Backbone as JSON Lines, residues from 0, in Angstrom:
{"i":0,"aa":"Q","n":[9.47,72.81,5.96],"ca":[8.08,72.98,5.49],"c":[6.51,73.56,6.53]}
{"i":1,"aa":"V","n":[5.76,73.86,6.38],"ca":[4.51,74.74,5.86],"c":[3.28,73.74,6.06]}
{"i":2,"aa":"Q","n":[3.16,74.26,7.57],"ca":[1.09,73.53,7.42],"c":[0.28,74.37,7.52]}
{"i":3,"aa":"L","n":[-0.55,74.77,7.12],"ca":[-1.49,75.32,7.44],"c":[-2.98,74.93,7.75]}
{"i":4,"aa":"V","n":[-3.53,76.01,8.36],"ca":[-4.58,74.71,8.92],"c":[-5.97,76.32,9.4]}
{"i":5,"aa":"E","n":[-7.2,76.48,8.86],"ca":[-8.12,77.54,8.61],"c":[-9.22,76.81,8.93]}
{"i":6,"aa":"S","n":[-9.62,78.07,10.37],"ca":[-11.26,77.27,10.74],"c":[-11.99,78.7,11.16]}
{"i":7,"aa":"G","n":[-13.86,78.32,11.92],"ca":[-14.09,79.5,11.49],"c":[-14.86,79.68,10.56]}
{"i":8,"aa":"G","n":[-15.5,78.9,8.91],"ca":[-15.48,78.99,8.42],"c":[-17.83,78.58,9.56]}
{"i":9,"aa":"G","n":[-19.04,78.38,8.13],"ca":[-19.96,78.16,8.09],"c":[-20.51,77.75,7.62]}
{"i":10,"aa":"L","n":[-22.27,77.98,8.18],"ca":[-23.08,78.33,7.61],"c":[-24.04,79.38,8.25]}
{"i":11,"aa":"V","n":[-24.8,80.22,7.0],"ca":[-24.5,81.38,7.69],"c":[-25.72,82.25,6.97]}
{"i":12,"aa":"Q","n":[-26.59,82.7,7.67],"ca":[-27.38,83.58,6.74],"c":[-27.17,84.9,5.57]}
{"i":13,"aa":"A","n":[-27.5,85.57,5.01],"ca":[-26.91,86.43,3.87],"c":[-27.31,87.91,5.49]}
{"i":14,"aa":"G","n":[-26.16,88.59,4.72],"ca":[-26.23,89.88,5.78],"c":[-24.78,89.75,7.18]}
{"i":15,"aa":"G","n":[-24.64,88.38,7.09],"ca":[-23.6,88.43,8.41],"c":[-23.04,87.76,8.3]}
{"i":16,"aa":"S","n":[-21.86,87.23,9.18],"ca":[-20.88,87.5,9.04],"c":[-19.46,86.7,9.66]}
{"i":17,"aa":"L","n":[-18.17,85.96,9.22],"ca":[-17.62,85.83,9.31],"c":[-16.36,85.28,10.74]}
{"i":18,"aa":"R","n":[-15.57,85.41,11.08],"ca":[-14.11,85.05,11.25],"c":[-13.38,83.59,11.17]}
{"i":19,"aa":"L","n":[-12.87,83.98,9.5],"ca":[-11.98,82.8,9.52],"c":[-10.53,83.12,9.82]}
{"i":20,"aa":"S","n":[-9.86,82.12,10.26],"ca":[-8.12,82.34,11.54],"c":[-7.85,81.3,10.47]}
{"i":21,"aa":"C","n":[-6.72,81.08,10.58],"ca":[-5.39,80.1,9.67],"c":[-4.33,80.36,10.57]}
{"i":22,"aa":"A","n":[-4.28,78.84,10.73],"ca":[-3.03,79.18,12.03],"c":[-1.8,78.88,10.68]}
{"i":23,"aa":"A","n":[-0.52,79.17,11.18],"ca":[0.52,78.32,10.64],"c":[1.56,77.56,11.68]}
{"i":24,"aa":"S","n":[2.25,76.71,10.64],"ca":[2.86,75.48,12.61],"c":[4.53,75.44,11.27]}
{"i":25,"aa":"G","n":[5.68,75.46,11.69],"ca":[6.74,74.53,10.82],"c":[7.52,75.18,10.59]}
{"i":26,"aa":"R","n":[7.45,76.53,10.13],"ca":[8.27,77.47,9.89],"c":[7.51,79.16,10.44]}
{"i":27,"aa":"T","n":[7.56,79.89,10.49],"ca":[7.76,81.18,10.94],"c":[7.26,81.6,9.28]}
{"i":28,"aa":"L","n":[5.81,82.71,9.28],"ca":[5.22,83.49,8.21],"c":[5.62,84.35,8.41]}
{"i":29,"aa":"N","n":[6.18,85.37,8.63],"ca":[6.61,86.85,9.49],"c":[7.34,87.27,7.95]}
{"i":30,"aa":"I","n":[7.88,86.66,7.85],"ca":[8.62,87.18,6.24],"c":[8.61,87.42,4.81]}
{"i":31,"aa":"Y","n":[6.35,86.69,4.89],"ca":[6.41,86.65,3.28],"c":[4.7,87.08,3.93]}
{"i":32,"aa":"S","n":[4.55,87.09,2.66],"ca":[3.09,88.02,2.78],"c":[1.89,86.78,2.35]}
{"i":33,"aa":"M","n":[0.98,87.03,3.13],"ca":[-0.36,85.46,2.91],"c":[-1.9,85.7,2.26]}
{"i":34,"aa":"G","n":[-2.07,84.74,1.63],"ca":[-3.64,85.66,0.94],"c":[-4.48,85.08,1.56]}
{"i":35,"aa":"W","n":[-5.79,85.23,1.26],"ca":[-6.78,84.1,0.61],"c":[-7.52,83.4,0.16]}
{"i":36,"aa":"F","n":[-7.59,82.18,-0.78],"ca":[-8.82,82.31,-1.96],"c":[-9.66,81.92,-2.02]}
{"i":37,"aa":"R","n":[-10.65,81.72,-2.42],"ca":[-12.29,80.67,-2.85],"c":[-12.21,80.07,-3.93]}
{"i":38,"aa":"Q","n":[-12.09,78.42,-3.69],"ca":[-13.3,78.02,-4.98],"c":[-14.8,78.07,-4.26]}
{"i":39,"aa":"P","n":[-16.05,78.85,-5.15],"ca":[-16.74,78.44,-5.64],"c":[-17.39,77.08,-5.79]}
{"i":40,"aa":"P","n":[-18.31,76.75,-5.69],"ca":[-19.26,75.6,-6.5],"c":[-18.81,75.52,-7.94]}
{"i":41,"aa":"G","n":[-18.63,74.16,-8.36],"ca":[-18.23,74.08,-10.04],"c":[-17.14,75.32,-10.77]}
{"i":42,"aa":"K","n":[-16.94,75.92,-9.42],"ca":[-15.95,77.02,-10.3],"c":[-14.44,76.76,-9.93]}
{"i":43,"aa":"E","n":[-13.94,77.57,-10.53],"ca":[-12.02,77.5,-10.67],"c":[-12.16,78.61,-9.46]}
{"i":44,"aa":"R","n":[-10.67,78.74,-8.43],"ca":[-10.3,78.65,-7.46],"c":[-9.88,80.04,-7.49]}
{"i":45,"aa":"E","n":[-9.99,81.07,-6.93],"ca":[-10.08,82.44,-6.96],"c":[-10.14,83.77,-6.15]}
{"i":46,"aa":"F","n":[-9.16,84.95,-5.66],"ca":[-8.73,85.76,-5.33],"c":[-9.47,85.79,-4.41]}
{"i":47,"aa":"V","n":[-8.89,86.32,-2.79],"ca":[-9.78,87.51,-2.21],"c":[-8.96,88.16,-1.42]}
{"i":48,"aa":"A","n":[-8.03,88.14,-0.98],"ca":[-7.43,88.56,-0.32],"c":[-5.55,88.6,0.28]}
{"i":49,"aa":"C","n":[-4.84,89.6,0.28],"ca":[-4.13,89.42,0.43],"c":[-2.29,90.4,1.49]}
{"i":50,"aa":"I","n":[-2.32,89.97,2.45],"ca":[-0.95,90.72,2.85],"c":[0.02,90.58,2.61]}
{"i":51,"aa":"N","n":[0.93,91.89,3.34],"ca":[1.8,91.95,2.64],"c":[3.26,91.23,3.69]}
{"i":52,"aa":"W","n":[4.48,90.96,3.63],"ca":[4.32,90.25,5.15],"c":[5.16,91.09,6.61]}
{"i":53,"aa":"N","n":[4.28,92.45,6.16],"ca":[4.8,93.27,7.67],"c":[2.9,93.47,8.05]}
{"i":54,"aa":"G","n":[1.74,93.43,7.1],"ca":[0.78,93.49,7.39],"c":[0.59,95.36,7.56]}
{"i":55,"aa":"A","n":[1.74,95.66,6.61],"ca":[1.39,97.37,5.96],"c":[-0.1,97.47,5.31]}
{"i":56,"aa":"S","n":[0.38,96.36,4.39],"ca":[-0.18,96.7,2.76],"c":[-1.75,95.42,2.75]}
{"i":57,"aa":"T","n":[-2.17,95.77,2.05],"ca":[-3.44,94.66,1.77],"c":[-4.07,95.01,-0.27]}
{"i":58,"aa":"S","n":[-4.27,93.49,0.17],"ca":[-4.55,94.07,-1.56],"c":[-6.72,93.01,-1.4]}
{"i":59,"aa":"Y","n":[-7.64,93.37,-1.98],"ca":[-8.36,92.84,-2.19],"c":[-9.62,92.69,-3.31]}
{"i":60,"aa":"A","n":[-10.13,91.29,-3.68],"ca":[-10.77,90.76,-5.07],"c":[-11.71,91.98,-5.06]}
{"i":61,"aa":"D","n":[-11.82,92.84,-6.01],"ca":[-13.38,93.95,-6.34],"c":[-14.33,93.95,-5.66]}
{"i":62,"aa":"S","n":[-14.56,91.85,-5.74],"ca":[-15.88,92.03,-5.0],"c":[-15.99,91.28,-3.77]}
{"i":63,"aa":"V","n":[-14.96,91.67,-3.37],"ca":[-14.4,92.03,-1.11],"c":[-15.02,92.71,-1.07]}
{"i":64,"aa":"K","n":[-14.07,93.65,-1.67],"ca":[-13.26,95.28,-0.61],"c":[-14.66,95.56,-0.54]}
{"i":65,"aa":"G","n":[-14.51,95.97,0.97],"ca":[-15.3,97.11,1.48],"c":[-15.65,96.05,2.89]}
{"i":66,"aa":"R","n":[-16.06,94.93,2.51],"ca":[-16.61,93.88,3.05],"c":[-15.92,93.27,4.06]}
{"i":67,"aa":"F","n":[-14.95,92.33,3.44],"ca":[-14.07,91.77,4.3],"c":[-12.3,92.45,4.49]}
{"i":68,"aa":"T","n":[-11.64,91.8,5.6],"ca":[-10.63,92.15,6.11],"c":[-9.4,91.79,6.24]}
{"i":69,"aa":"I","n":[-8.65,91.44,5.38],"ca":[-7.71,90.8,5.8],"c":[-6.8,90.73,6.91]}
{"i":70,"aa":"S","n":[-6.09,89.85,8.17],"ca":[-5.23,90.47,8.9],"c":[-3.9,90.04,9.92]}
{"i":71,"aa":"R","n":[-3.03,89.5,10.22],"ca":[-1.84,88.63,11.15],"c":[-1.76,89.22,11.7]}
{"i":72,"aa":"D","n":[-1.12,87.99,13.15],"ca":[-0.31,88.51,13.51],"c":[0.6,88.16,14.31]}
{"i":73,"aa":"H","n":[2.2,87.93,13.81],"ca":[3.14,88.02,13.48],"c":[2.92,86.98,15.59]}
{"i":74,"aa":"V","n":[2.95,87.01,15.56],"ca":[3.39,86.62,17.65],"c":[2.65,85.51,17.47]}
{"i":75,"aa":"K","n":[1.01,85.56,16.99],"ca":[1.11,83.68,17.42],"c":[0.79,82.81,15.44]}
{"i":76,"aa":"N","n":[1.46,83.38,14.88],"ca":[2.08,83.28,13.72],"c":[-0.21,82.71,12.25]}
{"i":77,"aa":"T","n":[-0.19,83.84,12.89],"ca":[-2.64,83.47,12.29],"c":[-2.15,84.52,10.9]}
{"i":78,"aa":"V","n":[-3.22,84.01,10.05],"ca":[-3.2,85.41,9.57],"c":[-5.3,84.78,9.79]}
{"i":79,"aa":"N","n":[-5.8,86.24,9.81],"ca":[-7.26,86.75,9.64],"c":[-8.24,87.39,8.27]}
{"i":80,"aa":"L","n":[-9.73,86.56,8.71],"ca":[-10.05,87.11,7.15],"c":[-11.52,87.43,8.12]}
{"i":81,"aa":"Q","n":[-11.54,88.13,7.99],"ca":[-12.37,88.82,8.78],"c":[-14.18,89.2,7.99]}
{"i":82,"aa":"V","n":[-15.07,88.85,7.87],"ca":[-16.06,88.49,6.49],"c":[-17.22,88.98,7.0]}
{"i":83,"aa":"N","n":[-17.92,89.93,6.28],"ca":[-18.84,91.58,7.28],"c":[-20.15,90.56,5.88]}
{"i":84,"aa":"S","n":[-21.43,91.01,5.73],"ca":[-22.5,91.36,5.27],"c":[-22.17,90.44,3.81]}
{"i":85,"aa":"L","n":[-22.55,88.85,4.26],"ca":[-21.83,87.49,3.41],"c":[-22.74,87.96,2.26]}
{"i":86,"aa":"K","n":[-22.62,87.28,1.61],"ca":[-23.65,87.24,0.14],"c":[-24.31,86.03,0.22]}
{"i":87,"aa":"P","n":[-25.55,85.12,-0.81],"ca":[-24.84,83.91,-0.81],"c":[-23.84,83.98,-2.21]}
{"i":88,"aa":"E","n":[-23.44,84.27,-2.96],"ca":[-22.07,84.17,-4.0],"c":[-20.56,84.12,-3.74]}
{"i":89,"aa":"D","n":[-21.04,84.92,-1.97],"ca":[-19.78,84.41,-1.25],"c":[-19.48,83.16,-1.04]}
{"i":90,"aa":"T","n":[-20.51,81.51,-1.06],"ca":[-20.47,80.72,-1.04],"c":[-19.26,79.56,-1.83]}
{"i":91,"aa":"A","n":[-18.65,79.42,-1.11],"ca":[-17.14,78.63,-1.27],"c":[-16.18,78.9,-0.25]}
{"i":92,"aa":"V","n":[-14.94,76.83,-0.46],"ca":[-14.33,76.81,-0.22],"c":[-13.23,77.65,0.08]}
{"i":93,"aa":"Y","n":[-12.88,78.69,1.4],"ca":[-12.18,79.22,1.03],"c":[-10.76,78.9,1.92]}
{"i":94,"aa":"Y","n":[-9.73,79.19,1.38],"ca":[-9.35,78.8,1.18],"c":[-7.04,80.05,1.98]}
{"i":95,"aa":"C","n":[-6.36,79.21,3.04],"ca":[-5.4,80.61,2.96],"c":[-3.74,80.57,2.47]}
{"i":96,"aa":"A","n":[-2.87,80.77,2.01],"ca":[-1.72,80.66,0.8],"c":[-0.8,81.15,1.4]}
{"i":97,"aa":"K","n":[0.16,80.29,1.67],"ca":[2.2,81.42,1.81],"c":[2.04,81.47,0.7]}
{"i":98,"aa":"S","n":[2.64,82.69,0.3],"ca":[3.16,83.37,-0.52],"c":[4.55,83.12,-0.96]}
{"i":99,"aa":"R","n":[5.61,83.15,-2.25],"ca":[6.15,83.32,-2.33],"c":[7.38,84.37,-1.63]}
{"i":100,"aa":"L","n":[6.66,85.84,-2.18],"ca":[6.61,87.12,-1.68],"c":[6.91,87.67,-0.6]}
{"i":101,"aa":"Y","n":[7.47,88.61,-0.53],"ca":[6.99,89.76,0.83],"c":[6.32,90.28,0.81]}
{"i":102,"aa":"G","n":[5.37,90.86,-0.36],"ca":[4.26,92.01,-1.14],"c":[3.73,91.54,-1.64]}
{"i":103,"aa":"C","n":[2.76,92.47,-1.98],"ca":[1.33,91.88,-2.92],"c":[0.36,92.1,-3.88]}
{"i":104,"aa":"T","n":[2.04,92.5,-4.81],"ca":[2.29,93.35,-6.13],"c":[2.11,91.14,-7.22]}
{"i":105,"aa":"N","n":[1.59,91.45,-7.81],"ca":[1.23,90.12,-8.29],"c":[-0.43,89.12,-7.36]}
{"i":106,"aa":"S","n":[-0.44,89.34,-6.71],"ca":[-1.48,88.5,-5.21],"c":[-1.78,87.75,-6.62]}
{"i":107,"aa":"R","n":[-2.49,88.04,-6.87],"ca":[-3.51,87.58,-7.67],"c":[-3.19,85.27,-7.81]}
{"i":108,"aa":"A","n":[-2.03,85.79,-8.55],"ca":[-1.28,84.42,-9.22],"c":[-1.65,83.47,-8.65]}
{"i":109,"aa":"I","n":[-1.97,82.33,-8.52],"ca":[-2.19,81.4,-7.64],"c":[-1.21,80.71,-7.17]}
{"i":110,"aa":"G","n":[0.56,80.5,-8.72],"ca":[1.6,80.07,-8.72],"c":[2.66,80.83,-8.38]}
{"i":111,"aa":"N","n":[1.89,82.31,-7.68],"ca":[3.78,82.9,-6.56],"c":[3.28,81.98,-5.34]}
{"i":112,"aa":"Y","n":[2.08,81.21,-5.25],"ca":[1.65,80.4,-3.11],"c":[2.46,79.32,-3.3]}
{"i":113,"aa":"D","n":[3.25,78.83,-2.3],"ca":[4.28,77.79,-2.92],"c":[2.69,76.77,-1.79]}
{"i":114,"aa":"Y","n":[2.58,76.52,-0.63],"ca":[1.51,76.4,0.64],"c":[0.2,76.94,0.81]}
{"i":115,"aa":"W","n":[-0.47,75.33,1.32],"ca":[-1.82,76.41,0.77],"c":[-2.76,75.3,2.13]}
{"i":116,"aa":"G","n":[-3.17,75.46,2.89],"ca":[-4.47,75.17,3.72],"c":[-5.3,73.91,3.35]}
{"i":117,"aa":"Q","n":[-6.61,73.32,4.28],"ca":[-7.23,72.18,3.64],"c":[-8.23,72.49,2.87]}
{"i":118,"aa":"G","n":[-8.89,73.99,3.63],"ca":[-9.93,75.08,3.78],"c":[-11.35,74.78,4.59]}
{"i":119,"aa":"T","n":[-11.67,76.08,4.7],"ca":[-13.19,75.4,5.72],"c":[-14.26,76.32,4.52]}
{"i":120,"aa":"Q","n":[-14.87,76.43,4.86],"ca":[-17.01,76.35,4.43],"c":[-17.58,77.05,4.59]}
{"i":121,"aa":"V","n":[-17.47,77.94,3.78],"ca":[-18.93,78.99,4.22],"c":[-19.63,79.4,3.2]}
{"i":122,"aa":"T","n":[-20.67,78.46,4.06],"ca":[-22.39,78.56,3.08],"c":[-22.69,79.82,3.85]}
{"i":123,"aa":"V","n":[-23.76,80.45,2.07],"ca":[-24.48,81.67,3.11],"c":[-25.6,81.45,2.49]}
{"i":124,"aa":"S","n":[-26.98,81.49,2.84],"ca":[-28.27,81.12,2.91],"c":[-28.49,82.81,2.4]}
{"i":125,"aa":"S","n":[-29.42,81.42,1.65],"ca":[-30.37,83.61,1.16],"c":[-31.95,83.7,2.18]}
């Protein structure tokens, strides 16, 4: 069993930054890729970023490339998402998730993730 807990969300003005963190407990995540997803108000959950098992490979949604950076700390068993140059359209609940896979191939498919956190709200004001 894996428990994932996100933190770091909040209210920020457009152009601002936040650092989202996902702490894992219950089992090591070091051999699995990890992802971040988000769900804007009234919309479906969408892929944001993925990092492979050893942190050597990452993948991003086109809408966040160059602004968001995913990283992981194997010692602390955490996955982070640095979000910069925020826009109002980035407003969403952000979720971290554990993949069933080692890499980020097919990382956009929600069905490839088997454990999810409860989410953290990010609100960007214009």
